[in-house]
C-alpha positions as CSV (number, residue, x, y, z in Angstrom):
1,V,39.3,6.2,-16.7
2,D,41.9,8.8,-15.3
3,I,43.5,7.1,-12.1
4,T,44.8,9.8,-10.5
5,N,43.4,8.7,-7.2
6,T,45.5,5.6,-6.6
7,Q,42.7,4.2,-4.2
8,G,41.7,1.7,-6.9
9,V,45.0,0.1,-7.0
10,K,45.5,-3.1,-5.3
11,I,48.8,-5.2,-5.3
12,Y,48.4,-8.4,-3.1
13,P,49.9,-10.3,-1.3
14,N,52.4,-8.5,0.2
15,P,54.9,-9.9,1.5
16,T,54.7,-12.4,-1.2
17,N,56.0,-15.8,-1.7
18,G,56.1,-15.4,-5.4
19,K,52.9,-14.8,-7.0
20,V,51.5,-11.0,-6.9
21,N,48.5,-9.6,-7.9
22,I,47.7,-6.4,-9.6
23,N,43.8,-4.9,-9.2
24,I,43.2,-1.5,-10.9
25,D,39.5,-0.9,-10.2
26,Q,37.9,0.1,-13.7
27,Y,40.9,0.1,-15.8
28,A,41.4,-1.7,-18.9
29,G,43.9,-1.1,-21.8
30,K,47.8,-1.4,-22.2
31,I,50.1,-1.3,-19.4
32,N,53.7,-1.2,-19.0
33,I,54.9,-3.6,-15.6
34,Q,58.6,-3.3,-14.1
35,V,60.0,-4.7,-11.1
36,I,62.7,-3.3,-9.8
37,D,65.2,-4.7,-7.3
38,I,67.1,-2.8,-4.6
39,N,70.0,-2.0,-6.4
40,G,67.9,-0.2,-9.1
41,R,68.3,-3.2,-12.0
42,I,65.0,-4.0,-14.0
43,V,64.4,-7.5,-13.2
44,Y,60.9,-7.7,-14.8
45,D,59.9,-5.9,-17.6
46,V,56.6,-6.4,-19.8
47,K,55.7,-3.9,-22.1
48,N,52.2,-2.6,-23.6
49,D,50.6,-5.7,-22.0
50,E,46.7,-6.0,-22.4
51,F,45.2,-5.6,-18.9
52,S,41.7,-5.7,-17.8
53,I,40.7,-5.2,-14.1
54,E,43.2,-8.0,-12.8
55,K,46.3,-9.9,-13.5
56,T,48.8,-12.1,-11.8
57,I,52.6,-12.1,-12.2
58,N,54.9,-14.7,-11.1
59,L,58.2,-14.0,-9.1
60,D,59.2,-17.4,-8.1
61,S,62.4,-17.3,-9.6
62,F,63.9,-14.4,-7.9
63,Q,65.4,-13.8,-4.8
64,P,63.8,-13.1,-1.6
65,G,64.4,-9.5,-0.8
66,I,62.5,-5.8,-1.5
67,Y,61.4,-4.8,-4.9
68,I,59.5,-2.1,-6.3
69,L,56.5,-2.7,-8.5
70,K,55.8,0.1,-11.1
71,I,53.0,0.2,-13.3
72,D,52.5,2.9,-16.3
73,G,49.5,3.1,-18.6
74,E,47.2,5.7,-20.4
75,S,46.7,8.4,-17.2
76,L,48.2,5.7,-14.7
77,S,51.3,5.8,-13.2
78,Y,51.6,3.7,-9.8
79,S,54.6,2.6,-7.7
80,Q,54.6,0.1,-4.6
81,K,57.5,-1.8,-2.7
82,I,56.8,-5.7,-2.7
83,I,58.6,-8.0,0.1
84,L,59.1,-11.4,-1.4
85,N,59.9,-14.1,1.2
């Protein structure tokens, strides 16, 4: 599935208290997920993760603040700001 229209990508809840759900309509395959802090450091990095429609990642151990969630896969590149309370 070619995800050039990012309307099918949902990241929720945002702001979050730790758990973040990633939902990509009609997408299955391998993806890379990164969470980048405000200083540009990669604080969460998963490569070639099997993905099918939805996945939850746990950010409970991170300091409250603003992060960037970056998702890359075949025909998919998406970034979104996340606020961690």
